[in-house]
VEXLOZA-719761 format. One record per residue (C-alpha): residue in three letters; x, y, z. Coordinates in nm, 3 decimals, always signed. Each point is the difference from the previous one (the first is absolute). Layout:
<lotors>
lotor rest ALA	xx X	yy Y	zz Z
...
</lotors>
This chain:
<lotors>
lotor rest MET	xx -11.911	yy -3.691	zz -9.500
lotor rest SER	xx +0.278	yy -0.228	zz -0.116
lotor rest ARG	xx +0.210	yy +0.305	zz -0.087
lotor rest LYS	xx -0.036	yy +0.134	zz +0.352
lotor rest ILE	xx +0.101	yy -0.336	zz +0.147
lotor rest SER	xx +0.304	yy -0.020	zz -0.230
lotor rest LYS	xx +0.101	yy +0.353	zz +0.090
lotor rest THR	xx -0.038	yy -0.076	zz +0.371
lotor rest ILE	xx +0.210	yy -0.313	zz -0.033
lotor rest ILE	xx +0.273	yy +0.194	zz -0.181
lotor rest ILE	xx +0.001	yy +0.269	zz +0.267
lotor rest LEU	xx +0.014	yy -0.261	zz +0.278
lotor rest GLY	xx +0.281	yy -0.176	zz -0.184
lotor rest LEU	xx +0.197	yy +0.322	zz -0.030
lotor rest ILE	xx -0.056	yy +0.074	zz +0.367
lotor rest LEU	xx +0.123	yy -0.347	zz +0.095
lotor rest ILE	xx +0.305	yy +0.044	zz -0.221
lotor rest ILE	xx +0.077	yy +0.337	zz +0.157
lotor rest ILE	xx -0.042	yy -0.148	zz +0.347
lotor rest ALA	xx +0.222	yy -0.296	zz -0.090
lotor rest VAL	xx +0.267	yy +0.230	zz -0.144
lotor rest GLY	xx -0.024	yy +0.219	zz +0.308
lotor rest ILE	xx +0.034	yy -0.296	zz +0.234
lotor rest PHE	xx +0.291	yy -0.137	zz -0.203
lotor rest GLY	xx +0.165	yy +0.341	zz -0.007
lotor rest TYR	xx -0.054	yy +0.046	zz +0.371
lotor rest TYR	xx +0.152	yy -0.334	zz +0.093
lotor rest THR	xx +0.282	yy +0.042	zz -0.250
lotor rest GLY	xx +0.078	yy +0.345	zz +0.138
lotor rest TYR	xx -0.043	yy -0.121	zz +0.356
lotor rest ASN	xx +0.237	yy -0.290	zz -0.057
lotor rest PHE	xx +0.251	yy +0.230	zz -0.169
lotor rest VAL	xx -0.010	yy +0.253	zz +0.282
lotor rest THR	xx +0.016	yy -0.276	zz +0.259
lotor rest ALA	xx +0.299	yy -0.156	zz -0.174
lotor rest GLN	xx +0.172	yy +0.339	zz -0.023
lotor rest ASN	xx -0.069	yy +0.071	zz +0.366
lotor rest GLU	xx +0.133	yy -0.342	zz +0.095
lotor rest ARG	xx +0.318	yy +0.059	zz -0.201
lotor rest LEU	xx +0.040	yy +0.341	zz +0.159
lotor rest TYR	xx -0.059	yy -0.145	zz +0.347
lotor rest ASN	xx +0.251	yy -0.279	zz -0.056
lotor rest LEU	xx +0.259	yy +0.244	zz -0.130
lotor rest SER	xx -0.059	yy +0.231	zz +0.296
lotor rest ARG	xx +0.034	yy -0.290	zz +0.242
lotor rest VAL	xx +0.331	yy -0.111	zz -0.155
lotor rest ILE	xx +0.137	yy +0.355	zz +0.006
lotor rest ASP	xx -0.104	yy +0.050	zz +0.363
lotor rest ALA	xx +0.148	yy -0.336	zz +0.103
lotor rest GLU	xx +0.331	yy +0.039	zz -0.180
lotor rest GLY	xx +0.027	yy +0.376	zz +0.021
lotor rest LYS	xx +0.062	yy +0.026	zz -0.373
lotor rest SER	xx -0.156	yy -0.071	zz -0.337
lotor rest PRO	xx +0.030	yy -0.361	zz -0.122
lotor rest VAL	xx +0.086	yy +0.133	zz -0.346
lotor rest THR	xx +0.375	yy +0.053	zz -0.045
lotor rest ASP	xx +0.247	yy +0.046	zz -0.282
lotor rest SER	xx +0.028	yy -0.379	zz -0.027
lotor rest THR	xx -0.377	yy -0.055	zz -0.036
lotor rest PRO	xx -0.079	yy -0.114	zz -0.358
lotor rest ASN	xx -0.140	yy +0.282	zz -0.218
lotor rest SER	xx +0.045	yy +0.259	zz +0.276
lotor rest ILE	xx +0.045	yy +0.358	zz -0.115
lotor rest GLU	xx +0.219	yy +0.241	zz +0.196
lotor rest ILE	xx -0.116	yy +0.357	zz +0.044
lotor rest TYR	xx +0.156	yy +0.283	zz +0.196
lotor rest VAL	xx -0.214	yy +0.259	zz +0.176
lotor rest PRO	xx +0.199	yy +0.319	zz +0.070
lotor rest ARG	xx -0.047	yy +0.188	zz +0.325
lotor rest ASN	xx -0.305	yy +0.229	zz +0.022
lotor rest SER	xx -0.177	yy -0.176	zz -0.290
lotor rest ASP	xx -0.378	yy +0.043	zz +0.001
lotor rest THR	xx -0.266	yy -0.229	zz -0.149
lotor rest ASP	xx +0.022	yy +0.175	zz -0.336
lotor rest ASP	xx +0.376	yy -0.059	zz -0.015
lotor rest ILE	xx -0.045	yy -0.365	zz +0.093
lotor rest THR	xx -0.266	yy -0.063	zz -0.264
lotor rest ASP	xx +0.240	yy +0.140	zz -0.261
lotor rest ILE	xx +0.269	yy -0.243	zz +0.117
lotor rest LEU	xx -0.241	yy -0.295	zz -0.008
lotor rest LEU	xx -0.128	yy +0.099	zz -0.343
lotor rest GLU	xx +0.353	yy +0.029	zz -0.140
lotor rest ASN	xx +0.079	yy -0.349	zz +0.128
lotor rest GLY	xx -0.314	yy -0.153	zz -0.148
lotor rest LEU	xx -0.146	yy -0.090	zz +0.339
lotor rest ILE	xx -0.326	yy +0.193	zz -0.042
lotor rest LYS	xx -0.206	yy +0.100	zz -0.302
lotor rest ASN	xx -0.240	yy +0.252	zz +0.148
lotor rest LYS	xx +0.162	yy +0.284	zz +0.191
lotor rest PHE	xx -0.332	yy +0.158	zz +0.093
lotor rest ALA	xx -0.138	yy -0.325	zz +0.143
lotor rest PHE	xx +0.311	yy -0.053	zz +0.211
lotor rest LYS	xx -0.021	yy +0.350	zz +0.146
lotor rest VAL	xx -0.372	yy -0.037	zz +0.079
lotor rest ILE	xx +0.049	yy -0.337	zz +0.171
lotor rest SER	xx +0.303	yy +0.133	zz +0.188
lotor rest LYS	xx -0.197	yy +0.292	zz +0.138
lotor rest PHE	xx -0.315	yy -0.204	zz +0.071
lotor rest ASN	xx +0.192	yy -0.271	zz +0.188
lotor rest GLY	xx +0.205	yy +0.247	zz +0.203
lotor rest PHE	xx +0.342	yy -0.075	zz -0.150
lotor rest ASP	xx +0.072	yy +0.360	zz -0.102
lotor rest GLY	xx +0.276	yy +0.156	zz +0.209
lotor rest ASN	xx +0.121	yy -0.336	zz +0.131
lotor rest TYR	xx +0.230	yy -0.111	zz -0.280
lotor rest ARG	xx +0.363	yy -0.067	zz +0.096
lotor rest SER	xx +0.300	yy +0.110	zz -0.198
lotor rest GLY	xx +0.263	yy -0.250	zz -0.104
lotor rest THR	xx +0.035	yy -0.309	zz -0.214
lotor rest HIS	xx -0.307	yy -0.223	zz -0.031
lotor rest TYR	xx -0.066	yy -0.320	zz -0.193
lotor rest LEU	xx -0.341	yy -0.061	zz -0.161
lotor rest LEU	xx -0.157	yy -0.268	zz -0.220
lotor rest PRO	xx -0.187	yy +0.074	zz -0.326
lotor rest ASP	xx -0.304	yy -0.202	zz +0.112
lotor rest MET	xx -0.043	yy +0.185	zz +0.329
lotor rest SER	xx -0.324	yy +0.187	zz +0.055
lotor rest TYR	xx +0.015	yy +0.374	zz +0.055
lotor rest ASP	xx -0.078	yy -0.058	zz +0.368
lotor rest GLU	xx +0.288	yy -0.247	zz +0.034
lotor rest MET	xx +0.242	yy +0.243	zz -0.162
lotor rest MET	xx -0.120	yy +0.275	zz +0.232
lotor rest LEU	xx +0.048	yy -0.223	zz +0.303
lotor rest VAL	xx +0.358	yy -0.085	zz -0.097
lotor rest LEU	xx +0.081	yy +0.363	zz -0.076
lotor rest THR	xx -0.116	yy +0.111	zz +0.345
lotor rest ARG	xx +0.240	yy -0.238	zz +0.174
lotor rest ARG	xx +0.359	yy +0.095	zz +0.068
lotor rest PRO	xx +0.235	yy -0.167	zz -0.249
lotor rest LYS	xx +0.258	yy -0.235	zz +0.150
lotor rest PRO	xx +0.312	yy +0.209	zz +0.063
lotor rest VAL	xx +0.364	yy -0.099	zz -0.037
lotor rest LYS	xx +0.182	yy +0.010	zz +0.335
lotor rest ILE	xx +0.367	yy +0.097	zz -0.008
lotor rest THR	xx +0.237	yy +0.036	zz +0.295
lotor rest PHE	xx +0.284	yy +0.249	zz -0.029
lotor rest PRO	xx +0.262	yy -0.048	zz +0.274
lotor rest GLU	xx +0.222	yy +0.276	zz +0.134
lotor rest GLY	xx +0.293	yy +0.114	zz -0.210
lotor rest LEU	xx -0.130	yy -0.049	zz -0.354
lotor rest THR	xx +0.114	yy +0.234	zz -0.274
lotor rest TYR	xx -0.252	yy +0.139	zz -0.244
lotor rest SER	xx +0.128	yy -0.245	zz -0.262
lotor rest GLU	xx -0.059	yy -0.290	zz +0.240
lotor rest VAL	xx -0.352	yy +0.126	zz +0.072
lotor rest LYS	xx -0.076	yy +0.001	zz -0.372
lotor rest GLU	xx +0.132	yy -0.353	zz -0.030
lotor rest ARG	xx -0.239	yy -0.123	zz +0.270
lotor rest LEU	xx -0.291	yy +0.174	zz -0.168
lotor rest ARG	xx +0.085	yy -0.167	zz -0.330
lotor rest LYS	xx +0.043	yy -0.345	zz +0.152
lotor rest ALA	xx -0.341	yy +0.032	zz +0.168
lotor rest GLY	xx -0.160	yy +0.053	zz -0.341
lotor rest LEU	xx -0.078	yy +0.373	zz +0.006
lotor rest ARG	xx -0.031	yy +0.143	zz -0.350
lotor rest PHE	xx +0.143	yy +0.345	zz +0.054
lotor rest ASN	xx +0.190	yy +0.206	zz -0.255
lotor rest GLU	xx +0.354	yy +0.027	zz +0.134
lotor rest ASP	xx +0.082	yy +0.314	zz -0.198
lotor rest ILE	xx -0.303	yy +0.181	zz +0.144
lotor rest LEU	xx +0.080	yy -0.117	zz +0.354
lotor rest ASP	xx +0.363	yy +0.112	zz -0.037
lotor rest GLU	xx -0.107	yy +0.341	zz -0.125
lotor rest MET	xx -0.234	yy +0.043	zz +0.296
lotor rest MET	xx +0.276	yy -0.096	zz +0.244
lotor rest ARG	xx +0.200	yy +0.291	zz -0.137
lotor rest ARG	xx -0.284	yy +0.251	zz +0.037
lotor rest PRO	xx -0.094	yy +0.073	zz +0.362
lotor rest ASN	xx -0.201	yy +0.299	zz -0.126
lotor rest LEU	xx -0.271	yy -0.253	zz -0.093
lotor rest PHE	xx -0.042	yy -0.093	zz +0.367
lotor rest VAL	xx +0.026	yy +0.330	zz +0.187
lotor rest ASP	xx -0.318	yy -0.087	zz +0.192
lotor rest TYR	xx +0.225	yy -0.207	zz +0.231
lotor rest ASP	xx +0.185	yy +0.197	zz +0.267
lotor rest PHE	xx +0.318	yy -0.208	zz -0.017
lotor rest ILE	xx +0.031	yy +0.051	zz -0.377
lotor rest GLN	xx +0.038	yy +0.373	zz +0.054
lotor rest GLU	xx +0.311	yy -0.063	zz +0.212
lotor rest ILE	xx +0.187	yy -0.198	zz -0.264
lotor rest GLN	xx +0.309	yy +0.188	zz -0.111
lotor rest TYR	xx +0.059	yy +0.025	zz -0.372
lotor rest ASP	xx +0.346	yy -0.112	zz -0.105
lotor rest PRO	xx +0.092	yy -0.063	zz -0.365
lotor rest ASN	xx +0.220	yy -0.287	zz +0.119
lotor rest ARG	xx -0.290	yy -0.171	zz +0.174
lotor rest GLU	xx -0.086	yy -0.310	zz -0.200
lotor rest TRP	xx -0.366	yy -0.034	zz +0.103
lotor rest LEU	xx -0.138	yy +0.305	zz +0.176
lotor rest MET	xx -0.253	yy -0.195	zz +0.207
lotor rest GLN	xx +0.206	yy -0.311	zz +0.069
lotor rest GLY	xx -0.005	yy -0.065	zz +0.374
lotor rest TYR	xx -0.367	yy +0.085	zz +0.041
lotor rest LEU	xx -0.154	yy -0.331	zz -0.112
lotor rest TRP	xx -0.070	yy -0.107	zz +0.357
lotor rest PRO	xx +0.079	yy -0.368	zz +0.072
lotor rest ASP	xx -0.324	yy -0.189	zz +0.064
lotor rest THR	xx -0.250	yy -0.241	zz -0.156
lotor rest TYR	xx -0.220	yy +0.157	zz -0.266
lotor rest GLU	xx -0.296	yy -0.108	zz -0.211
lotor rest PHE	xx -0.015	yy +0.091	zz -0.368
lotor rest ASP	xx -0.224	yy -0.067	zz -0.296
lotor rest ILE	xx +0.193	yy -0.165	zz -0.284
lotor rest ASN	xx -0.096	yy +0.297	zz -0.221
lotor rest GLU	xx +0.067	yy +0.264	zz +0.266
lotor rest SER	xx +0.099	yy +0.329	zz -0.158
lotor rest GLU	xx +0.353	yy +0.129	zz +0.047
lotor rest GLU	xx -0.120	yy +0.297	zz +0.203
lotor rest SER	xx -0.218	yy -0.221	zz +0.220
lotor rest ILE	xx +0.295	yy -0.232	zz +0.070
lotor rest LEU	xx +0.210	yy +0.289	zz +0.127
lotor rest ARG	xx -0.285	yy +0.155	zz +0.194
lotor rest LYS	xx -0.056	yy -0.323	zz +0.192
lotor rest PHE	xx +0.362	yy +0.018	zz +0.113
lotor rest PHE	xx -0.016	yy +0.373	zz +0.069
lotor rest ASN	xx -0.327	yy -0.023	zz +0.196
lotor rest ASN	xx +0.168	yy -0.248	zz +0.233
lotor rest THR	xx +0.320	yy +0.204	zz +0.021
lotor rest GLU	xx -0.190	yy +0.317	zz +0.088
lotor rest ALA	xx -0.197	yy -0.181	zz +0.271
lotor rest LYS	xx +0.309	yy -0.166	zz +0.150
lotor rest LEU	xx +0.203	yy +0.320	zz +0.007
lotor rest LYS	xx -0.280	yy +0.191	zz +0.172
lotor rest SER	xx -0.082	yy -0.270	zz +0.253
lotor rest GLY	xx +0.365	yy -0.028	zz +0.102
lotor rest ASN	xx +0.041	yy +0.374	zz +0.064
lotor rest TYR	xx +0.310	yy -0.010	zz -0.218
lotor rest HIS	xx -0.050	yy +0.352	zz -0.137
lotor rest GLU	xx +0.042	yy +0.147	zz +0.348
lotor rest ARG	xx +0.297	yy -0.220	zz +0.086
lotor rest VAL	xx +0.214	yy +0.086	zz -0.304
lotor rest GLU	xx +0.008	yy +0.364	zz +0.104
lotor rest LYS	xx +0.146	yy -0.093	zz +0.338
lotor rest ILE	xx +0.293	yy -0.190	zz -0.149
lotor rest GLY	xx +0.074	yy +0.262	zz -0.265
lotor rest LEU	xx -0.101	yy -0.191	zz -0.312
lotor rest SER	xx -0.274	yy +0.040	zz -0.255
lotor rest LEU	xx -0.242	yy -0.288	zz -0.043
lotor rest ASP	xx +0.153	yy -0.078	zz -0.338
lotor rest GLN	xx +0.349	yy -0.011	zz +0.153
lotor rest ALA	xx -0.124	yy -0.229	zz +0.277
lotor rest ILE	xx -0.154	yy -0.240	zz -0.253
lotor rest THR	xx +0.322	yy +0.008	zz -0.202
lotor rest LEU	xx +0.214	yy -0.080	zz +0.304
lotor rest ALA	xx -0.246	yy -0.268	zz +0.113
lotor rest SER	xx +0.034	yy -0.171	zz -0.339
lotor rest LEU	xx +0.373	yy -0.042	zz +0.074
lotor rest VAL	xx -0.066	yy -0.123	zz +0.353
lotor rest GLN	xx -0.247	yy -0.254	zz -0.142
lotor rest LYS	xx +0.277	yy -0.174	zz -0.194
lotor rest GLU	xx +0.281	yy +0.024	zz +0.254
lotor rest GLY	xx -0.108	yy -0.242	zz +0.271
lotor rest PRO	xx -0.272	yy -0.183	zz +0.193
lotor rest MET	xx -0.293	yy +0.185	zz +0.159
lotor rest SER	xx +0.153	yy -0.033	zz +0.347
lotor rest GLU	xx +0.302	yy +0.207	zz -0.110
lotor rest MET	xx -0.183	yy +0.267	zz -0.198
lotor rest PRO	xx -0.005	yy +0.259	zz +0.284
lotor rest LYS	xx +0.379	yy -0.041	zz +0.032
lotor rest ILE	xx +0.056	yy +0.023	zz -0.374
lotor rest GLY	xx -0.221	yy +0.309	zz -0.011
lotor rest ARG	xx +0.207	yy +0.154	zz +0.279
lotor rest VAL	xx +0.330	yy -0.069	zz -0.180
lotor rest PHE	xx -0.124	yy +0.161	zz -0.321
lotor rest LEU	xx -0.131	yy +0.305	zz +0.187
lotor rest ASN	xx +0.333	yy +0.032	zz +0.182
lotor rest ARG	xx +0.184	yy -0.006	zz -0.332
lotor rest LEU	xx -0.232	yy +0.257	zz -0.157
lotor rest LYS	xx +0.051	yy +0.225	zz +0.300
lotor rest GLN	xx +0.376	yy -0.016	zz -0.052
lotor rest GLU	xx -0.039	yy +0.043	zz -0.378
lotor rest MET	xx +0.154	yy -0.340	zz -0.067
lotor rest PRO	xx -0.092	yy -0.215	zz -0.301
lotor rest LEU	xx -0.258	yy -0.259	zz +0.104
lotor rest GLN	xx +0.199	yy -0.273	zz -0.179
lotor rest SER	xx -0.305	yy -0.224	zz -0.015
lotor rest CYS	xx +0.053	yy -0.322	zz -0.194
lotor rest ALA	xx -0.379	yy -0.002	zz -0.045
lotor rest THR	xx +0.034	yy +0.277	zz -0.259
lotor rest ILE	xx +0.271	yy -0.188	zz -0.189
lotor rest ASN	xx -0.212	yy -0.315	zz +0.003
lotor rest TYR	xx -0.293	yy +0.204	zz -0.128
lotor rest LEU	xx +0.209	yy +0.104	zz -0.299
lotor rest ARG	xx +0.127	yy -0.354	zz -0.051
lotor rest ILE	xx -0.353	yy -0.144	zz -0.001
lotor rest GLU	xx -0.114	yy +0.264	zz -0.248
lotor rest ASP	xx +0.288	yy -0.119	zz -0.220
lotor rest ASN	xx -0.113	yy -0.364	zz +0.043
lotor rest LEU	xx +0.296	yy -0.079	zz +0.224
lotor rest LYS	xx -0.024	yy -0.195	zz +0.324
lotor rest PRO	xx +0.021	yy +0.194	zz +0.329
lotor rest VAL	xx +0.323	yy -0.029	zz +0.198
lotor rest LEU	xx +0.068	yy -0.028	zz +0.372
lotor rest TRP	xx +0.292	yy +0.242	zz -0.013
lotor rest VAL	xx +0.066	yy +0.273	zz -0.255
lotor rest THR	xx +0.314	yy -0.042	zz -0.210
lotor rest ASN	xx +0.221	yy +0.253	zz -0.176
lotor rest ASP	xx -0.141	yy -0.126	zz -0.329
lotor rest ASP	xx -0.347	yy +0.107	zz +0.113
lotor rest LEU	xx +0.123	yy +0.342	zz +0.107
lotor rest THR	xx +0.170	yy +0.046	zz -0.337
lotor rest ARG	xx -0.304	yy -0.124	zz -0.195
lotor rest TYR	xx -0.231	yy +0.248	zz +0.175
lotor rest GLN	xx +0.251	yy +0.278	zz +0.058
lotor rest ASP	xx -0.214	yy +0.277	zz -0.145
lotor rest ASN	xx -0.339	yy -0.135	zz +0.098
lotor rest PRO	xx -0.196	yy +0.227	zz +0.239
lotor rest TYR	xx -0.130	yy -0.309	zz +0.183
lotor rest ASN	xx +0.355	yy -0.101	zz +0.095
lotor rest THR	xx +0.008	yy +0.107	zz +0.367
lotor rest TYR	xx +0.372	yy -0.074	zz +0.022
lotor rest ASP	xx +0.069	yy +0.308	zz -0.213
lotor rest ILE	xx -0.252	yy +0.249	zz +0.139
lotor rest ASP	xx -0.029	yy +0.136	zz +0.353
lotor rest ALA	xx -0.379	yy +0.017	zz -0.018
lotor rest LEU	xx -0.306	yy -0.209	zz -0.067
lotor rest PRO	xx -0.056	yy -0.154	zz -0.344
lotor rest PRO	xx -0.246	yy +0.186	zz -0.228
lotor rest GLY	xx -0.295	yy -0.203	zz +0.128
lotor rest PRO	xx -0.113	yy -0.328	zz +0.159
lotor rest ILE	xx +0.148	yy -0.319	zz -0.147
lotor rest ASN	xx -0.303	yy -0.208	zz +0.104
lotor rest SER	xx -0.323	yy +0.017	zz +0.198
lotor rest PRO	xx +0.103	yy -0.037	zz +0.365
lotor rest GLY	xx -0.221	yy -0.151	zz +0.267
lotor rest THR	xx -0.123	yy +0.147	zz +0.326
lotor rest VAL	xx +0.289	yy -0.137	zz +0.208
lotor rest ALA	xx +0.264	yy +0.149	zz -0.230
lotor rest LEU	xx -0.173	yy +0.339	zz -0.005
lotor rest GLU	xx -0.036	yy +0.002	zz +0.377
lotor rest GLY	xx +0.366	yy -0.104	zz +0.026
lotor rest VAL	xx +0.078	yy +0.336	zz -0.159
lotor rest LEU	xx -0.262	yy +0.207	zz +0.182
lotor rest TRP	xx +0.053	yy -0.165	zz +0.339
lotor rest PRO	xx +0.361	yy -0.122	zz -0.021
lotor rest ALA	xx +0.189	yy -0.167	zz +0.283
lotor rest THR	xx +0.087	yy +0.237	zz +0.284
lotor rest GLU	xx +0.259	yy +0.004	zz +0.278
lotor rest ARG	xx -0.262	yy -0.154	zz +0.227
lotor rest SER	xx -0.058	yy -0.304	zz -0.223
lotor rest TRP	xx +0.351	yy -0.026	zz -0.146
lotor rest LYS	xx +0.296	yy +0.126	zz +0.199
lotor rest GLY	xx +0.212	yy +0.236	zz -0.206
lotor rest ALA	xx -0.266	yy +0.020	zz -0.272
lotor rest ASN	xx +0.099	yy +0.349	zz -0.112
lotor rest SER	xx +0.361	yy -0.109	zz -0.057
lotor rest TYR	xx -0.057	yy -0.295	zz -0.234
lotor rest LEU	xx +0.099	yy +0.075	zz -0.360
lotor rest TYR	xx +0.062	yy -0.339	zz -0.159
lotor rest PHE	xx -0.142	yy -0.348	zz -0.039
lotor rest VAL	xx +0.100	yy -0.303	zz -0.203
lotor rest ALA	xx -0.199	yy -0.303	zz -0.113
lotor rest LYS	xx +0.099	yy -0.311	zz +0.194
lotor rest GLY	xx -0.123	yy -0.236	zz -0.268
lotor rest ASP	xx -0.288	yy -0.143	zz +0.202
lotor rest GLY	xx -0.246	yy +0.280	zz -0.070
lotor rest THR	xx +0.106	yy +0.216	zz +0.295
lotor rest ASN	xx +0.256	yy +0.280	zz +0.041
lotor rest ASP	xx +0.287	yy +0.091	zz +0.229
lotor rest PHE	xx +0.013	yy +0.367	zz +0.100
lotor rest SER	xx +0.307	yy +0.217	zz +0.066
lotor rest LYS	xx +0.078	yy +0.351	zz +0.118
lotor rest THR	xx +0.337	yy +0.048	zz -0.168
lotor rest LEU	xx +0.133	yy -0.068	zz -0.349
lotor rest LYS	xx +0.289	yy -0.205	zz +0.141
lotor rest GLU	xx -0.237	yy -0.228	zz +0.190
lotor rest HIS	xx -0.225	yy -0.028	zz -0.304
lotor rest GLN	xx +0.284	yy -0.099	zz -0.235
lotor rest LYS	xx +0.107	yy -0.278	zz +0.234
lotor rest LYS	xx -0.352	yy -0.139	zz +0.001
lotor rest VAL	xx -0.025	yy +0.023	zz -0.378
lotor rest GLU	xx +0.314	yy -0.213	zz -0.036
lotor rest LYS	xx -0.126	yy -0.243	zz +0.263
lotor rest TYR	xx -0.335	yy -0.068	zz -0.166
lotor rest ARG	xx +0.142	yy -0.014	zz -0.350
lotor rest ASP	xx +0.258	yy -0.257	zz +0.112
lotor rest MET	xx -0.281	yy -0.204	zz +0.154
lotor rest GLN	xx -0.176	yy -0.015	zz -0.336
lotor rest LYS	xx +0.305	yy -0.126	zz -0.187
lotor rest PRO	xx -0.020	yy -0.369	zz -0.100
</lotors>
């Protein structure tokens, strides 16, 4: 009898222990899940309010990871594992699929913390990383574009970017690329086609992606402006129009660009050298020299055999000297006419006045008088 009672007591004791452990485990698990959900909710609220993750490169202990374009969950788990952010690849993939994160991860540079839960990491990785905004004004050379990219903190490989700028065959899916004329004297084959605008980049943007962001915009702008149809009417190729527009961009204010475009077209028609000081200044800047208001004999001697010296050739330079803006391009494609500028077809010269504007002339004699006049005005 006593043995039965003892056995019953032991069984009841074990049952109570199991129940106690179960209750403890339940509440412990419940509290853990609740705490995790609260952390996830708070993180989500901060991200939604600020439009970005609160974890940045300056956050203590943050770890930077880069998710390439078209990465799937398997690729991302490999990246997280390599960076010591997760220990169980299988668990991460299961949770990602169960919670509906699969297919929603965003490429780019993200910052995570080692103590984040898998859910928190997934939440951050599905939000768009904060981009770097860079404005590129009209008239920048390729070298100046690279300088702005560097100053903004982009971590591109300059050698790779340079090589791509010399190889339009990598970007033949763009219509305008197929119209670029190959010339061994052309410094950068695709210079002139980095359309001036404000762009957003990831700090770890690939070299190809950087160029494609420019080219996507260029392709859209060229098509929306009906420029392809217009170049045929004025007897130029698109590449020639961009090249001429790059000179116009540097020769005067926007208000004068249709007149400058007309003068250059008049000179080309008569097979006269363009004699654009913009091309000489382009060469000077590439040689780390300051641009000049008026070209000197020293400049002409220094660049005597250079194909970009438009004082020596009666044609366009090998390619664009910068990326011109819309106004400069339209100044070439829709230049001043007799209706808007009396005698437009007879103007062959212009000289810088020193205040940012130009004075136009029809004859060489008239032009030379104005050159002397404005140079005398600049003398101390």
